[in-house]
C-alpha positions in Angstrom: 3.7 -11.1 -6.3 0.3 -10.1 -4.8 0.7 -6.4 -5.5 1.1 -7.2 -9.2 -2.0 -9.4 -9.2 -4.0 -6.8 -7.5 -2.8 -4.2 -10.0 -3.6 -6.5 -13.0 -7.2 -7.0 -11.5 -7.5 -3.2 -11.1 -6.6 -2.9 -14.9 -9.3 -5.4 -15.7 -11.7 -3.5 -13.4 -11.0 -0.3 -15.4 -12.0 -2.1 -18.5 -15.4 -3.1 -17.2 -16.0 -0.2 -15.0 -17.7 2.0 -17.6 -20.4 -0.8 -18.1 -20.8 -1.4 -14.5 -20.9 2.2 -13.2 -22.9 3.3 -16.4 -20.6 6.2 -17.7 -19.3 6.9 -21.2 -17.7 9.4 -23.3 -14.1 10.5 -22.5 -14.0 8.7 -19.2 -14.9 5.4 -20.9 -12.3 5.8 -23.5 -9.6 6.6 -21.0 -10.5 3.6 -18.9 -10.5 1.3 -22.1 -7.1 2.5 -23.0 -5.4 2.7 -19.6 -7.0 -0.4 -18.2 -5.3 -2.9 -20.6 -1.9 -1.2 -20.2 -2.1 -1.5 -16.4 -3.1 -5.2 -16.7 -0.4 -6.0 -19.1 2.5 -4.3 -17.3 1.3 -5.7 -14.0 1.3 -9.2 -15.4 4.7 -8.9 -16.9 6.0 -7.3 -13.7 5.2 -10.5 -11.8 8.4 -12.1 -12.8 11.4 -11.1 -10.8 13.6 -10.1 -13.7 10.8 -7.7 -15.2 9.7 -6.4 -11.8 11.1 -2.7 -12.5 8.0 -2.4 -14.8 6.0 -2.0 -11.6 7.2 1.6 -11.5 4.8 2.3 -14.5 2.1 1.9 -12.0 3.0 5.3 -10.7 2.7 6.8 -14.1 -0.7 5.1 -14.7 -1.9 5.8 -11.3 -0.9 9.5 -11.5 -2.6 9.8 -14.8 -5.9 8.2 -13.4 -5.9 10.7 -10.5 -5.4 13.8 -12.7 -7.2 12.8 -15.9 -10.7 13.6 -14.5 -9.6 17.2 -13.9 -8.4 17.6 -17.6 -11.4 15.9 -19.2 -14.2 16.6 -16.7 -15.3 13.0 -16.0 -18.8 12.3 -14.4 -18.8 11.8 -10.7 -18.9 8.0 -10.9 -15.9 7.9 -13.1 -14.0 10.5 -11.2 -14.3 8.7 -7.8 -13.5 5.3 -9.5 -10.3 6.7 -11.2 -9.0 8.5 -8.3 -9.3 5.5 -5.9 -7.8 3.1 -8.6 -5.0 5.5 -9.4 -4.2 6.0 -5.6 -4.1 2.3 -5.1 -1.9 1.7 -8.1 0.7 4.2 -6.8 0.7 2.5 -3.4 1.1 -0.9 -5.0 4.0 0.2 -7.2 6.0 0.8 -4.1 5.6 -2.7 -2.8 8.4 -4.5 -4.5 8.4 -8.1 -3.3 11.0 -10.5 -2.3 14.3 -10.8 -4.3 15.3 -14.5 -4.7 18.1 -14.1 -7.3 20.2 -11.4 -8.7 20.2 -11.1 -12.5 23.1 -9.4 -14.2 24.2 -6.4 -12.3 24.2 -3.9 -15.2 27.3 -1.9 -16.3 28.9 -2.3 -12.8 29.5 -5.9 -13.6 31.0 -5.2 -17.0 33.6 -2.7 -15.7 
């Protein structure tokens, strides 16, 4: 559960980072769009049945790492996005303990 909470906090950080680190433009718009998506999916992925949503952290993290190259972010935004993106990718691989099995997919139907 703690990796999802840290991911949600990183999403919230991305929303406030442009104000704290004093950058704007494309970098600010990017962080204001991706930040809430990260926070929302991380919060939803806290529950065991929705935990596979944590894999979206890889997508968001990869985007944060490579977006500065596409949009030429200022140095503050570049460092912030690369660090947050790398941490999100690492956190996505930390699954957590499985307490119960839900369903079983098509294997249980057949």
